[in-house]
Biopython code that builds the backbone (N, CA, C, O; Angstrom):
import numpy as np
from Bio.PDB.StructureBuilder import StructureBuilder

atoms = [
    (1, "MET", "N", (-36.437, -17.765, -8.774)),
    (1, "MET", "CA", (-35.279, -17.044, -8.600)),
    (1, "MET", "C", (-35.791, -16.102, -7.896)),
    (1, "MET", "O", (-35.290, -15.040, -8.268)),
    (2, "LYS", "N", (-36.738, -15.903, -6.841)),
    (2, "LYS", "CA", (-36.607, -14.601, -6.414)),
    (2, "LYS", "C", (-35.669, -14.287, -5.364)),
    (2, "LYS", "O", (-35.295, -13.133, -5.156)),
    (3, "LEU", "N", (-35.276, -15.293, -4.690)),
    (3, "LEU", "CA", (-33.975, -15.426, -3.784)),
    (3, "LEU", "C", (-32.753, -14.685, -4.198)),
    (3, "LEU", "O", (-32.209, -14.151, -3.231)),
    (4, "LEU", "N", (-32.143, -14.483, -5.352)),
    (4, "LEU", "CA", (-31.126, -14.152, -5.595)),
    (4, "LEU", "C", (-31.548, -12.531, -6.102)),
    (4, "LEU", "O", (-30.825, -11.542, -6.227)),
    (5, "GLU", "N", (-32.645, -12.661, -6.275)),
    (5, "GLU", "CA", (-33.077, -11.034, -6.303)),
    (5, "GLU", "C", (-33.117, -10.083, -5.600)),
    (5, "GLU", "O", (-32.976, -8.888, -5.858)),
    (6, "ASN", "N", (-33.364, -10.742, -4.446)),
    (6, "ASN", "CA", (-33.697, -10.052, -3.028)),
    (6, "ASN", "C", (-32.042, -10.019, -2.769)),
    (6, "ASN", "O", (-31.626, -8.860, -2.783)),
    (7, "LEU", "N", (-31.372, -10.667, -2.618)),
    (7, "LEU", "CA", (-29.448, -10.370, -2.272)),
    (7, "LEU", "C", (-28.887, -9.133, -2.671)),
    (7, "LEU", "O", (-28.244, -8.504, -1.831)),
    (8, "LYS", "N", (-29.025, -8.682, -3.811)),
    (8, "LYS", "CA", (-28.679, -7.072, -4.260)),
    (8, "LYS", "C", (-27.229, -7.485, -4.299)),
    (8, "LYS", "O", (-26.435, -7.017, -3.484)),
    (9, "LEU", "N", (-26.840, -8.405, -5.284)),
    (9, "LEU", "CA", (-25.288, -8.467, -5.638)),
    (9, "LEU", "C", (-25.092, -7.780, -6.647)),
    (9, "LEU", "O", (-24.914, -8.345, -7.726)),
    (10, "ASP", "N", (-25.078, -6.487, -6.551)),
    (10, "ASP", "CA", (-24.782, -5.079, -7.332)),
    (10, "ASP", "C", (-23.494, -4.718, -7.016)),
    (10, "ASP", "O", (-22.754, -4.339, -7.923)),
    (11, "LYS", "N", (-23.224, -4.754, -6.233)),
    (11, "LYS", "CA", (-21.927, -4.099, -5.852)),
    (11, "LYS", "C", (-20.634, -5.426, -5.326)),
    (11, "LYS", "O", (-20.820, -6.498, -4.752)),
    (12, "TRP", "N", (-19.665, -4.936, -5.695)),
    (12, "TRP", "CA", (-18.337, -5.799, -5.639)),
    (12, "TRP", "C", (-18.491, -6.279, -3.772)),
    (12, "TRP", "O", (-18.200, -7.436, -3.469)),
    (13, "TYR", "N", (-18.873, -5.460, -2.859)),
    (13, "TYR", "CA", (-18.588, -5.538, -1.472)),
    (13, "TYR", "C", (-19.702, -6.211, -0.764)),
    (13, "TYR", "O", (-19.786, -6.445, 0.441)),
    (14, "GLY", "N", (-20.593, -6.499, -1.763)),
    (14, "GLY", "CA", (-21.803, -7.250, -1.377)),
    (14, "GLY", "C", (-21.665, -8.743, -1.141)),
    (14, "GLY", "O", (-22.057, -9.527, -0.277)),
    (15, "ILE", "N", (-20.743, -8.843, -2.576)),
    (15, "ILE", "CA", (-20.469, -10.387, -3.236)),
    (15, "ILE", "C", (-19.380, -10.854, -2.333)),
    (15, "ILE", "O", (-19.141, -12.057, -2.232)),
    (16, "VAL", "N", (-18.742, -10.000, -1.705)),
    (16, "VAL", "CA", (-17.530, -10.376, -1.037)),
    (16, "VAL", "C", (-18.139, -10.612, 0.229)),
    (16, "VAL", "O", (-17.403, -11.409, 0.811)),
    (17, "LEU", "N", (-19.215, -10.292, 1.025)),
    (17, "LEU", "CA", (-19.512, -10.400, 2.042)),
    (17, "LEU", "C", (-19.803, -11.571, 2.167)),
    (17, "LEU", "O", (-19.147, -12.326, 2.885)),
    (18, "TYR", "N", (-21.012, -12.002, 1.380)),
    (18, "TYR", "CA", (-22.003, -13.463, 0.764)),
    (18, "TYR", "C", (-20.567, -14.352, 0.931)),
    (18, "TYR", "O", (-20.299, -15.012, 1.935)),
    (19, "ILE", "N", (-19.940, -14.263, 0.064)),
    (19, "ILE", "CA", (-18.656, -15.188, 0.019)),
    (19, "ILE", "C", (-18.157, -15.526, 1.330)),
    (19, "ILE", "O", (-17.888, -16.678, 1.672)),
    (20, "GLY", "N", (-18.039, -14.500, 2.062)),
    (20, "GLY", "CA", (-17.672, -14.878, 3.458)),
    (20, "GLY", "C", (-18.444, -15.584, 4.300)),
    (20, "GLY", "O", (-18.102, -16.527, 5.013)),
    (21, "VAL", "N", (-19.628, -15.025, 4.172)),
    (21, "VAL", "CA", (-20.453, -15.626, 5.347)),
    (21, "VAL", "C", (-20.540, -17.541, 4.954)),
    (21, "VAL", "O", (-20.503, -18.426, 5.808)),
    (22, "LEU", "N", (-20.672, -17.767, 3.273)),
    (22, "LEU", "CA", (-20.615, -19.288, 3.017)),
    (22, "LEU", "C", (-19.321, -19.447, 2.792)),
    (22, "LEU", "O", (-19.248, -20.306, 1.913)),
    (23, "LEU", "N", (-18.041, -19.031, 3.153)),
    (23, "LEU", "CA", (-17.086, -19.623, 3.468)),
    (23, "LEU", "C", (-16.751, -20.245, 5.646)),
    (23, "LEU", "O", (-16.230, -21.179, 6.257)),
    (24, "ILE", "N", (-17.437, -19.026, 5.925)),
    (24, "ILE", "CA", (-17.625, -19.474, 7.368)),
    (24, "ILE", "C", (-18.372, -20.825, 7.799)),
    (24, "ILE", "O", (-17.865, -21.618, 8.593)),
    (25, "ALA", "N", (-19.599, -21.007, 7.214)),
    (25, "ALA", "CA", (-20.452, -21.935, 7.213)),
    (25, "ALA", "C", (-19.892, -23.272, 6.463)),
    (25, "ALA", "O", (-20.186, -24.400, 6.860)),
    (26, "ALA", "N", (-19.136, -23.050, 5.448)),
    (26, "ALA", "CA", (-18.551, -24.254, 5.303)),
    (26, "ALA", "C", (-17.355, -24.823, 6.311)),
    (26, "ALA", "O", (-17.292, -26.030, 6.544)),
    (27, "SER", "N", (-16.305, -23.778, 6.959)),
    (27, "SER", "CA", (-15.912, -24.202, 7.905)),
    (27, "SER", "C", (-16.514, -24.830, 8.895)),
    (27, "SER", "O", (-15.815, -25.593, 9.563)),
    (28, "PHE", "N", (-17.728, -24.698, 9.187)),
    (28, "PHE", "CA", (-18.755, -25.528, 9.723)),
    (28, "PHE", "C", (-18.805, -26.825, 9.634)),
    (28, "PHE", "O", (-18.363, -27.701, 10.378)),
    (29, "TYR", "N", (-19.520, -26.878, 8.421)),
    (29, "TYR", "CA", (-20.168, -28.024, 8.252)),
    (29, "TYR", "C", (-19.362, -28.953, 7.282)),
    (29, "TYR", "O", (-19.753, -30.120, 7.257)),
    (30, "PHE", "N", (-18.516, -28.695, 6.642)),
    (30, "PHE", "CA", (-17.750, -29.444, 6.025)),
    (30, "PHE", "C", (-16.382, -30.044, 6.326)),
    (30, "PHE", "O", (-15.852, -29.177, 5.632)),
    (31, "LYS", "N", (-15.534, -30.629, 6.670)),
    (31, "LYS", "CA", (-14.005, -30.604, 7.247)),
    (31, "LYS", "C", (-13.392, -31.793, 6.127)),
    (31, "LYS", "O", (-13.340, -33.017, 6.239)),
    (32, "PRO", "N", (-12.959, -30.892, 5.018)),
    (32, "PRO", "CA", (-12.212, -31.525, 3.982)),
    (32, "PRO", "C", (-10.605, -32.006, 4.507)),
    (32, "PRO", "O", (-10.005, -31.262, 5.283)),
    (33, "GLU", "N", (-10.138, -32.947, 4.157)),
    (33, "GLU", "CA", (-9.184, -33.533, 4.664)),
    (33, "GLU", "C", (-7.620, -32.834, 3.773)),
    (33, "GLU", "O", (-6.524, -33.378, 3.910)),
    (34, "PHE", "N", (-7.799, -31.773, 3.035)),
    (34, "PHE", "CA", (-6.788, -31.171, 2.269)),
    (34, "PHE", "C", (-6.576, -29.677, 3.350)),
    (34, "PHE", "O", (-5.456, -29.303, 3.698)),
    (35, "LEU", "N", (-7.855, -28.968, 3.764)),
    (35, "LEU", "CA", (-7.475, -28.303, 4.123)),
    (35, "LEU", "C", (-7.691, -27.799, 5.484)),
    (35, "LEU", "O", (-8.035, -28.876, 5.972)),
    (36, "GLU", "N", (-7.743, -27.050, 6.377)),
    (36, "GLU", "CA", (-8.082, -26.623, 8.001)),
    (36, "GLU", "C", (-9.019, -26.025, 8.127)),
    (36, "GLU", "O", (-8.913, -24.978, 7.488)),
    (37, "ALA", "N", (-10.079, -26.117, 8.700)),
    (37, "ALA", "CA", (-11.197, -25.327, 8.923)),
    (37, "ALA", "C", (-10.469, -24.199, 9.433)),
    (37, "ALA", "O", (-10.759, -23.229, 8.733)),
    (38, "LYS", "N", (-9.667, -23.890, 10.321)),
    (38, "LYS", "CA", (-9.676, -22.485, 11.051)),
    (38, "LYS", "C", (-9.234, -21.731, 9.549)),
    (38, "LYS", "O", (-9.924, -20.791, 9.157)),
    (39, "HIS", "N", (-8.345, -22.081, 8.938)),
    (39, "HIS", "CA", (-8.162, -21.195, 7.748)),
    (39, "HIS", "C", (-9.192, -20.537, 6.940)),
    (39, "HIS", "O", (-9.258, -19.340, 6.659)),
    (40, "ILE", "N", (-10.112, -21.631, 6.554)),
    (40, "ILE", "CA", (-10.975, -21.075, 6.185)),
    (40, "ILE", "C", (-12.302, -20.190, 7.140)),
    (40, "ILE", "O", (-13.168, -19.419, 6.724)),
    (41, "PHE", "N", (-12.124, -20.495, 8.011)),
    (41, "PHE", "CA", (-13.341, -19.600, 8.949)),
    (41, "PHE", "C", (-12.198, -18.135, 8.847)),
    (41, "PHE", "O", (-12.900, -17.157, 8.591)),
    (42, "GLY", "N", (-11.176, -17.857, 8.931)),
    (42, "GLY", "CA", (-10.216, -17.149, 8.849)),
    (42, "GLY", "C", (-10.565, -16.077, 7.518)),
    (42, "GLY", "O", (-11.096, -14.967, 7.539)),
    (43, "LEU", "N", (-10.153, -16.712, 6.617)),
    (43, "LEU", "CA", (-10.547, -16.484, 5.428)),
    (43, "LEU", "C", (-11.702, -15.395, 5.005)),
    (43, "LEU", "O", (-11.684, -14.307, 4.430)),
    (44, "GLY", "N", (-12.959, -16.438, 5.717)),
    (44, "GLY", "CA", (-14.498, -15.854, 5.633)),
    (44, "GLY", "C", (-14.737, -14.941, 6.482)),
    (44, "GLY", "O", (-15.709, -14.236, 6.210)),
    (45, "LEU", "N", (-13.959, -14.617, 7.798)),
    (45, "LEU", "CA", (-14.243, -13.389, 8.631)),
    (45, "LEU", "C", (-13.734, -12.319, 8.186)),
    (45, "LEU", "O", (-14.349, -11.254, 8.237)),
    (46, "GLY", "N", (-11.772, -12.505, 7.361)),
    (46, "GLY", "CA", (-11.684, -10.970, 6.852)),
    (46, "GLY", "C", (-12.360, -10.515, 5.642)),
    (46, "GLY", "O", (-12.192, -9.351, 5.280)),
    (47, "LEU", "N", (-13.399, -11.617, 4.717)),
    (47, "LEU", "CA", (-13.764, -11.153, 4.174)),
    (47, "LEU", "C", (-15.194, -10.431, 4.491)),
    (47, "LEU", "O", (-15.547, -9.366, 3.985)),
    (48, "ILE", "N", (-15.835, -11.085, 5.279)),
    (48, "ILE", "CA", (-16.879, -10.257, 5.544)),
    (48, "ILE", "C", (-16.899, -8.932, 6.495)),
    (48, "ILE", "O", (-17.871, -8.226, 6.766)),
    (49, "ILE", "N", (-15.417, -8.785, 6.966)),
    (49, "ILE", "CA", (-15.033, -7.140, 7.714)),
    (49, "ILE", "C", (-15.226, -6.505, 6.631)),
    (49, "ILE", "O", (-16.080, -5.630, 6.495)),
    (50, "ILE", "N", (-14.296, -6.967, 5.595)),
    (50, "ILE", "CA", (-14.421, -5.821, 4.708)),
    (50, "ILE", "C", (-15.600, -5.342, 4.192)),
    (50, "ILE", "O", (-15.799, -4.127, 4.153)),
    (51, "GLY", "N", (-16.716, -6.439, 3.638)),
    (51, "GLY", "CA", (-18.010, -6.169, 3.332)),
    (51, "GLY", "C", (-18.628, -5.427, 3.799)),
    (51, "GLY", "O", (-19.333, -4.691, 3.108)),
    (52, "ILE", "N", (-18.594, -5.323, 5.390)),
    (52, "ILE", "CA", (-19.316, -4.478, 6.274)),
    (52, "ILE", "C", (-18.529, -3.388, 6.469)),
    (52, "ILE", "O", (-19.163, -2.577, 7.143)),
    (53, "ALA", "N", (-17.499, -3.008, 6.209)),
    (53, "ALA", "CA", (-16.857, -2.147, 6.629)),
    (53, "ALA", "C", (-17.087, -1.324, 4.953)),
    (53, "ALA", "O", (-17.209, -0.105, 5.069)),
    (54, "HIS", "N", (-17.152, -1.822, 3.553)),
    (54, "HIS", "CA", (-17.561, -0.895, 2.793)),
    (54, "HIS", "C", (-19.369, -0.674, 2.671)),
    (54, "HIS", "O", (-19.868, 0.374, 2.260)),
    (55, "LEU", "N", (-20.219, -1.948, 3.141)),
    (55, "LEU", "CA", (-21.055, -1.233, 3.312)),
    (55, "LEU", "C", (-21.718, 0.264, 4.320)),
    (55, "LEU", "O", (-22.527, 1.142, 4.021)),
    (56, "MET", "N", (-20.900, -0.013, 5.604)),
    (56, "MET", "CA", (-20.974, 1.219, 6.189)),
    (56, "MET", "C", (-20.623, 2.528, 5.284)),
    (56, "MET", "O", (-21.288, 3.544, 5.083)),
    (57, "SER", "N", (-19.842, 2.290, 4.998)),
    (57, "SER", "CA", (-19.074, 3.636, 3.824)),
    (57, "SER", "C", (-20.229, 4.193, 2.699)),
    (57, "SER", "O", (-20.099, 5.210, 2.018)),
    (58, "GLU", "N", (-21.297, 3.339, 2.682)),
    (58, "GLU", "CA", (-22.094, 3.791, 1.737)),
    (58, "GLU", "C", (-23.145, 5.031, 2.408)),
    (58, "GLU", "O", (-23.715, 4.985, 3.498)),
    (59, "LYS", "N", (-23.195, 6.169, 1.349)),
    (59, "LYS", "CA", (-23.763, 7.175, 1.783)),
    (59, "LYS", "C", (-24.714, 7.592, 0.453)),
    (59, "LYS", "O", (-24.724, 7.143, -0.694)),
    (60, "TYR", "N", (-25.509, 8.650, 1.111)),
    (60, "TYR", "CA", (-26.339, 8.770, -0.297)),
    (60, "TYR", "C", (-26.473, 10.688, -0.029)),
    (60, "TYR", "O", (-26.868, 11.173, 1.031)),
    (61, "LEU", "N", (-26.055, 11.492, -1.215)),
    (61, "LEU", "CA", (-25.606, 12.844, -1.011)),
    (61, "LEU", "C", (-27.067, 13.334, -2.205)),
    (61, "LEU", "O", (-27.269, 12.969, -3.363)),
    (62, "ASN", "N", (-27.804, 14.205, -1.380)),
    (62, "ASN", "CA", (-28.925, 14.699, -2.071)),
    (62, "ASN", "C", (-28.956, 16.232, -2.206)),
    (62, "ASN", "O", (-28.793, 16.816, -1.135)),
    (63, "GLN", "N", (-29.168, 17.177, -3.524)),
    (63, "GLN", "CA", (-28.797, 18.209, -3.681)),
    (63, "GLN", "C", (-30.473, 18.814, -4.608)),
    (63, "GLN", "O", (-31.048, 18.171, -5.487)),
    (64, "VAL", "N", (-30.822, 19.914, -4.161)),
    (64, "VAL", "CA", (-31.124, 20.465, -5.065)),
    (64, "VAL", "C", (-30.697, 21.208, -6.074)),
    (64, "VAL", "O", (-30.071, 22.229, -5.787)),
    (65, "ALA", "N", (-30.912, 20.901, -7.371)),
    (65, "ALA", "CA", (-30.787, 21.349, -8.762)),
    (65, "ALA", "C", (-31.428, 21.533, -9.862)),
    (65, "ALA", "O", (-31.681, 20.436, -10.360)),
    (66, "TYR", "N", (-31.834, 22.432, -10.515)),
    (66, "TYR", "CA", (-32.779, 22.826, -11.514)),
    (66, "TYR", "C", (-34.466, 22.522, -11.252)),
    (66, "TYR", "O", (-35.314, 22.127, -12.052)),
    (67, "GLY", "N", (-34.580, 22.867, -9.834)),
    (67, "GLY", "CA", (-35.882, 22.793, -9.405)),
    (67, "GLY", "C", (-36.098, 21.121, -8.860)),
    (67, "GLY", "O", (-37.047, 20.968, -8.091)),
    (68, "TYR", "N", (-35.255, 19.832, -9.221)),
    (68, "TYR", "CA", (-35.414, 18.753, -8.622)),
    (68, "TYR", "C", (-34.559, 18.385, -7.992)),
    (68, "TYR", "O", (-33.460, 18.920, -8.141)),
    (69, "ILE", "N", (-34.738, 17.281, -7.002)),
    (69, "ILE", "CA", (-33.726, 17.067, -6.008)),
    (69, "ILE", "C", (-32.779, 15.770, -6.691)),
    (69, "ILE", "O", (-33.308, 14.964, -7.457)),
    (70, "MET", "N", (-31.797, 15.711, -6.435)),
    (70, "MET", "CA", (-31.027, 15.180, -7.450)),
    (70, "MET", "C", (-30.125, 14.230, -6.436)),
    (70, "MET", "O", (-29.098, 14.727, -5.975)),
    (71, "SER", "N", (-30.473, 12.920, -6.092)),
    (71, "SER", "CA", (-29.565, 12.050, -5.277)),
    (71, "SER", "C", (-28.420, 11.288, -6.266)),
    (71, "SER", "O", (-28.543, 11.213, -7.489)),
    (72, "THR", "N", (-27.329, 10.761, -5.528)),
    (72, "THR", "CA", (-26.386, 10.078, -5.664)),
    (72, "THR", "C", (-25.664, 9.349, -4.817)),
    (72, "THR", "O", (-25.691, 9.603, -3.613)),
    (73, "GLN", "N", (-25.026, 8.488, -5.251)),
    (73, "GLN", "CA", (-24.466, 7.437, -3.934)),
    (73, "GLN", "C", (-22.764, 7.612, -3.977)),
    (73, "GLN", "O", (-21.851, 7.344, -4.759)),
    (74, "ILE", "N", (-22.912, 8.159, -2.792)),
    (74, "ILE", "CA", (-20.960, 8.204, -2.867)),
    (74, "ILE", "C", (-20.532, 7.533, -1.825)),
    (74, "ILE", "O", (-21.264, 7.358, -0.851)),
    (75, "ILE", "N", (-18.943, 6.936, -1.901)),
    (75, "ILE", "CA", (-18.558, 6.244, -0.564)),
    (75, "ILE", "C", (-17.761, 7.398, 0.309)),
    (75, "ILE", "O", (-16.874, 7.982, -0.314)),
    (76, "LYS", "N", (-17.936, 7.718, 1.418)),
    (76, "LYS", "CA", (-17.667, 8.277, 2.770)),
    (76, "LYS", "C", (-17.132, 7.455, 3.588)),
    (76, "LYS", "O", (-17.845, 6.788, 4.337)),
    (77, "TYR", "N", (-15.472, 7.328, 3.602)),
    (77, "TYR", "CA", (-15.095, 6.269, 4.801)),
    (77, "TYR", "C", (-14.366, 7.477, 5.796)),
    (77, "TYR", "O", (-13.588, 8.430, 5.744)),
    (78, "ASN", "N", (-15.373, 6.556, 6.896)),
    (78, "ASN", "CA", (-14.317, 7.160, 8.538)),
    (78, "ASN", "C", (-13.489, 6.251, 9.252)),
    (78, "ASN", "O", (-13.298, 5.063, 8.991)),
    (79, "PHE", "N", (-13.028, 6.916, 10.162)),
    (79, "PHE", "CA", (-11.854, 6.065, 11.152)),
    (79, "PHE", "C", (-11.943, 4.622, 11.112)),
    (79, "PHE", "O", (-11.059, 3.807, 10.850)),
    (80, "VAL", "N", (-13.357, 4.411, 11.465)),
    (80, "VAL", "CA", (-13.920, 2.989, 11.919)),
    (80, "VAL", "C", (-13.821, 2.069, 10.524)),
    (80, "VAL", "O", (-13.248, 0.981, 10.475)),
    (81, "SER", "N", (-14.396, 2.626, 9.563)),
    (81, "SER", "CA", (-14.503, 1.660, 8.531)),
    (81, "SER", "C", (-12.887, 1.330, 7.888)),
    (81, "SER", "O", (-12.441, 0.264, 7.463)),
    (82, "VAL", "N", (-12.146, 2.835, 8.013)),
    (82, "VAL", "CA", (-10.843, 2.376, 7.115)),
    (82, "VAL", "C", (-9.877, 1.451, 8.423)),
    (82, "VAL", "O", (-9.004, 0.723, 7.952)),
    (83, "ILE", "N", (-9.955, 1.456, 9.403)),
    (83, "ILE", "CA", (-9.720, 0.389, 10.174)),
    (83, "ILE", "C", (-9.915, -0.780, 9.965)),
    (83, "ILE", "O", (-9.059, -1.637, 9.750)),
    (84, "LEU", "N", (-11.664, -0.977, 10.035)),
    (84, "LEU", "CA", (-12.448, -2.300, 9.260)),
    (84, "LEU", "C", (-11.594, -2.745, 8.245)),
    (84, "LEU", "O", (-11.042, -3.818, 8.485)),
    (85, "ILE", "N", (-11.373, -2.288, 7.328)),
    (85, "ILE", "CA", (-10.861, -2.701, 5.966)),
    (85, "ILE", "C", (-9.383, -2.950, 6.120)),
    (85, "ILE", "O", (-9.067, -3.940, 5.459)),
    (86, "ILE", "N", (-8.467, -2.463, 6.691)),
    (86, "ILE", "CA", (-7.267, -2.485, 7.123)),
    (86, "ILE", "C", (-6.982, -4.269, 8.111)),
    (86, "ILE", "O", (-6.046, -5.051, 7.946)),
    (87, "ILE", "N", (-8.296, -4.414, 9.178)),
    (87, "ILE", "CA", (-8.106, -5.261, 9.675)),
    (87, "ILE", "C", (-8.524, -6.559, 8.693)),
    (87, "ILE", "O", (-8.006, -7.668, 8.821)),
    (88, "GLY", "N", (-9.485, -6.253, 7.750)),
    (88, "GLY", "CA", (-10.208, -7.395, 6.827)),
    (88, "GLY", "C", (-9.091, -7.761, 5.835)),
    (88, "GLY", "O", (-9.021, -8.906, 5.387)),
    (89, "ILE", "N", (-8.176, -6.756, 5.470)),
    (89, "ILE", "CA", (-7.233, -6.928, 4.213)),
    (89, "ILE", "C", (-6.392, -7.907, 4.996)),
    (89, "ILE", "O", (-6.080, -9.037, 4.620)),
    (90, "VAL", "N", (-6.017, -7.238, 6.305)),
    (90, "VAL", "CA", (-4.934, -8.398, 7.014)),
    (90, "VAL", "C", (-4.973, -9.639, 7.265)),
    (90, "VAL", "O", (-4.087, -10.488, 7.166)),
    (91, "LEU", "N", (-6.365, -9.742, 7.699)),
    (91, "LEU", "CA", (-7.216, -11.060, 8.004)),
    (91, "LEU", "C", (-7.130, -12.197, 6.474)),
    (91, "LEU", "O", (-6.859, -13.396, 6.410)),
    (92, "THR", "N", (-7.420, -11.393, 5.598)),
    (92, "THR", "CA", (-7.813, -11.855, 4.256)),
    (92, "THR", "C", (-6.417, -12.662, 3.713)),
    (92, "THR", "O", (-6.367, -13.794, 3.233)),
    (93, "ALA", "N", (-5.126, -11.557, 3.983)),
    (93, "ALA", "CA", (-4.267, -11.978, 3.354)),
    (93, "ALA", "C", (-3.272, -13.331, 3.895)),
    (93, "ALA", "O", (-2.703, -14.258, 3.320)),
    (94, "LEU", "N", (-3.410, -12.890, 5.277)),
    (94, "LEU", "CA", (-2.648, -14.078, 6.635)),
    (94, "LEU", "C", (-3.114, -15.373, 6.293)),
    (94, "LEU", "O", (-2.255, -16.216, 6.035)),
    (95, "PHE", "N", (-4.821, -15.826, 6.219)),
    (95, "PHE", "CA", (-5.324, -16.510, 5.896)),
    (95, "PHE", "C", (-5.530, -17.357, 4.846)),
    (95, "PHE", "O", (-5.582, -18.586, 4.904)),
    (96, "GLY", "N", (-5.708, -16.285, 3.364)),
    (96, "GLY", "CA", (-5.300, -17.060, 2.112)),
    (96, "GLY", "C", (-3.928, -17.175, 2.034)),
    (96, "GLY", "O", (-3.833, -17.679, 0.915)),
    (97, "TYR", "N", (-2.792, -17.059, 2.441)),
    (97, "TYR", "CA", (-1.399, -17.255, 2.532)),
    (97, "TYR", "C", (-1.318, -18.761, 3.321)),
    (97, "TYR", "O", (-0.818, -19.809, 2.912)),
    (98, "LYS", "N", (-1.957, -18.485, 4.524)),
    (98, "LYS", "CA", (-1.887, -19.906, 4.879)),
    (98, "LYS", "C", (-2.426, -21.286, 4.423)),
    (98, "LYS", "O", (-2.126, -22.425, 4.782)),
    (99, "ILE", "N", (-3.263, -20.850, 3.572)),
    (99, "ILE", "CA", (-4.237, -21.912, 2.676)),
    (99, "ILE", "C", (-3.444, -22.150, 1.698)),
    (99, "ILE", "O", (-3.556, -23.316, 1.321)),
    (100, "ILE", "N", (-2.709, -21.566, 1.138)),
    (100, "ILE", "CA", (-1.769, -21.685, -0.031)),
    (100, "ILE", "C", (-0.550, -22.392, 0.746)),
    (100, "ILE", "O", (-0.357, -23.571, 0.449)),
    (101, "VAL", "N", (0.200, -21.871, 1.601)),
    (101, "VAL", "CA", (1.142, -22.881, 1.892)),
    (101, "VAL", "C", (0.600, -24.326, 2.474)),
    (101, "VAL", "O", (1.045, -25.346, 1.948)),
    (102, "TYR", "N", (-0.041, -24.397, 3.198)),
    (102, "TYR", "CA", (-1.227, -25.828, 3.436)),
    (102, "TYR", "C", (-1.322, -26.618, 2.423)),
    (102, "TYR", "O", (-1.227, -27.829, 2.621)),
    (103, "LEU", "N", (-1.562, -26.036, 0.911)),
    (103, "LEU", "CA", (-2.244, -27.111, -0.079)),
    (103, "LEU", "C", (-0.365, -27.177, -0.380)),
    (103, "LEU", "O", (0.048, -28.334, -0.459)),
    (104, "LEU", "N", (0.349, -26.450, -0.486)),
    (104, "LEU", "CA", (1.703, -26.873, -1.009)),
    (104, "LEU", "C", (2.285, -27.781, -0.046)),
    (104, "LEU", "O", (3.398, -28.266, -0.250)),
]
sb = StructureBuilder()
sb.init_structure("model")
sb.init_model(0)
sb.init_chain("A")
sb.init_seg("    ")
for serial, (resi, resn, name, xyz) in enumerate(atoms, 1):
    if name == "N":
        sb.init_residue(resn, " ", resi, " ")
    sb.init_atom(name, np.array(xyz, "f"), 0.0, 1.0, " ", f" {name:<3s}", serial, name[0])
structure = sb.get_structure()
């Protein structure tokens, strides 16, 4: 199980990124009769964009305190990451809605 340890699935946006990759791969390899592959691809693309935008926003803050270097991880969004998050949310919501409507 060394593979699962190397994936670094300790943050929610890392998991979302891998789920998006799996959905895109599934849209190419599997053709279910009850879903359309383009809807699965769009949902996966939206999840990948959200995951990448959050990974872009991860920063480390280093300070000297009490004679030591203190390091902490922060999330600092910039203009590009905010735009990517908005695009990812819109794509995920749109194709999630299309999948639900197609199933009904």
